[in-house]
N, C-alpha and C positions, 0 to 999 in steps of 0.2 A: 589494565583495559589495554588493548591489542591496539599496537597503534595506529593503522588503517580502522579503527572503529567509530571514528568520530571524524565526520571529510568535511571543512568548509567549504560550502560554494560559492557563495557571495558573501558580503554584510546581512548579516542576521537569519542566513540560508544553510543549517548542515542537513546532511545524509548522517544517521546511522547504521551502520550493519549489524544489524541483529544474530542471531542464532538463523543465519539461512532466510532472513528477510529483514527489510529494510524501512526504519522510515525515517519522519524527516520535521525538523524542529526548525521552526520560524519566530524570530524574536524580532522585535521592536523596545526598546524601552526594556522594561521590567517586566513585557508583558509577554506570551506566550500562544500559539496556535503548535497542538500537535498534529501532523497527518499521519494516522494509524500509530499501534504502539506494539507493534510485534507479536508473539506467542506469549501466554501467561507466564511462562518461565521465561522469560524476559525482562521480568517488571525490577529485579534489581542493575542490571544492563541501564535501563529506563529511567530510572531515579537519577546513579548514577551518571550519565551523559548530561542530566536537566545541569546534577550540581558541577559539570565540570564547564557548563557553560554560566554559570553563574546562577541557573533556576531552582526556586522552591518549586515542590509540586505546586503549590498554590497558587504559585506564576501563570500557570495551562488553564488560560480563557475558555480555550473548547479544541475539542478532538476530532479534528475531521476524519472520515474512516473514508473509503478509496473502495473496500466490501468486507461486508462480515465475517470471514471468515475467520477461523482464532491466530492462525501467524499474522493478523494485523488489527484483534480487537483484543488484545488477552488482559491489558490493562486496564481497558475502557470503561467497565464499571465500576472496578478499583477508584478510579481520579473519580466518577461522578457520586459511589456513593457515598465515601472518603474527605471527600476535596469542595464537591458538589458541581463535578466541569460536567458541561453537558455535553452530549456525545451526536454529533449532525452526521448524515448519511440523506446520498439520494432518496427519494421519497420508495419507491421500489426496491430500497433494501431494508426501509426502516420492520420490515415483519422477517424480513430473516436476519438480523441485530437479535430479536426478540426471541427468535427461534421461533417464531413459528412454522417454517418450512426450513429446510436445509438446501440452499446450492454448493455441492462440495460431495467430493468423488469420494466415491464411502471405499470399505473392508474390501468389498466385493472386486471391484474396481479396480482397485491397486496390487491384491494378488494376483490378479488376470496379466498385471502389468509387472512383475515381481523380477519377470526374467529379464528383464532391462538394463542396464549396466545404470546402475546409479538410485535405484527408487527402493529397495529394501533397508540400504544405511539413514535414506532421507527416510521412513518409513517410519523408524526405529526413533532417529531423533526425535520427528516432529511427536511421537507420543509419549517421550523422555520430556519434550516441552508443552506439555497441553495439548496438542493437538485434536483431541476430542473430549475434552475436559467439558461442563459448561460454561462459556464465557460470557454468555446471553446478555445482552445489554435491558437491564431493564426500562427503560425511560426513553432510549432513541429518541433524538428530536429527525423530522427531514429537515435539506437544507434552505434554508429560506427563498422566497421564492423572488429571484434577480437574474436576470441575464448578464452583471457585470460584476464587480468583484464584490467579497462577503468582508463585510466592516470585522475583521477581525485583522489582527497582528501577521502579516507578511500581504496582506489583502489578497487574496488568493480567489482564482476562477472557477468555478467549476465547470466539469468538461463531462456530458453524459456519454459512457463507453460503453454499453451494453455487450453480456456477451461469455464474459467470467463471471458476471454472475449478471441477475438481472436490473439492479442496479449499481452496478460498477461505474467511478465517478472518476477521471483524473481529474487534477487541479494543475492548471494555469497561473505562473508569478510572472506579468507584462511588465513590470517593471525589472527583473535580471534575466528575462529571457530564457526561463526554464519551465520544464513543464513534469509535475510527479505525475509520473503514471499508472502508479498501482503497477494492479497486475494484466495491464491493458497492454502493456508492450514492457521488455524485459530485459536485461543483456544478460543474462544467465541464470542456474538452477540449477542444482546437486541432478537430477533427473534428467539433465539435457548435457552432447556431447557439443552441443555449439555455443561459442559465443560471441556477442554481440550483440545488438538489438534485433531478437525474436518473440515469439510468439511465448506462455508454456505449455509443453506437452500437452496435447490435446484433451488425453485424459482427465484433467483440470476443469478443462472449460464446460459449464452448462451449457450451452451453445456455440459451436466453432464457427457456424456462417455468422450469428452476430458479431464474433468478437474481433473476426476478421472486417468486416463492414463497419464496428468503429474505429478500425485504425484508419478510416475515413476523416472521422470528427479530428486527429490530431493530426492531422499531414497538412494544414495551411495556416497550424498557427507560429506563429513567430518566433519560434525556441531555438536555443544550439547549443541545449545543455537539459540532458533526461536524467531525471532522478527515481529510477524505477523501483518497484518493491521485490526484486531481485536484482543480482548483479551490480555490479558495479557501476558507477558515475560512467555517462556518454557523452561528450564535447564530442558536438557536432552537430550539420542539421536533423531537425525531428523527421522532415519530411524522407531523406534519406534512411534514418533509420526506419520509416516505416516502411518504405520501401521493398528493403529488406526483410523485415518479416512478413511482410507480405507474400513475398516470391518463396522466404523457406516455409511458409504456411502452405504452400500450393502443393 
């Protein structure tokens, strides 16, 4: 395991750097909430990092999904089918997880952007990691109808942030001042030459305008640590991170 693969952020909060995509392990006693779970090809790493933290797969109480792209739901169906782990998403993302529709960059658009630095190596890696595999979740469930913390390890609070996909959802951990932002706000990506808080390159967003608007839902959150779907941990005001991402998007 790479030294930087597993990053302790706070008691019971760990960020895992998978193959180009991150996920978060929230531990509470012997129970776990997973927020995202990487590519299908990241399964061995997923299970290994759980073991490193002292957890068997059966300890995963739920998988929370920020959005249903293959690099974020790669082992969700496996955990549900083999261990009965429920998979929760925003209600607008449930059909996407079932693959009733696909809010995802197409091959044609990737090829149109192949001249950009990093795009072809990223695309090859995505293919090898299962980026176009059938990773649909058979029985995804909408997030419980609550305006507060979910009754799950880590007590995450959902924050709807549409734009990257229709039902994209970030999760706040108020007790730790941590924001798990998924792809609504990242700190790096193999196809981006920019480091630090930013939106993903525009080709990845279903609706760029809504993605920019959704930064406003994160701006006033009392968080000083950002755990993105791509890139390293960011320490500092989320409001300042949002401001920088907004400026870069203009």
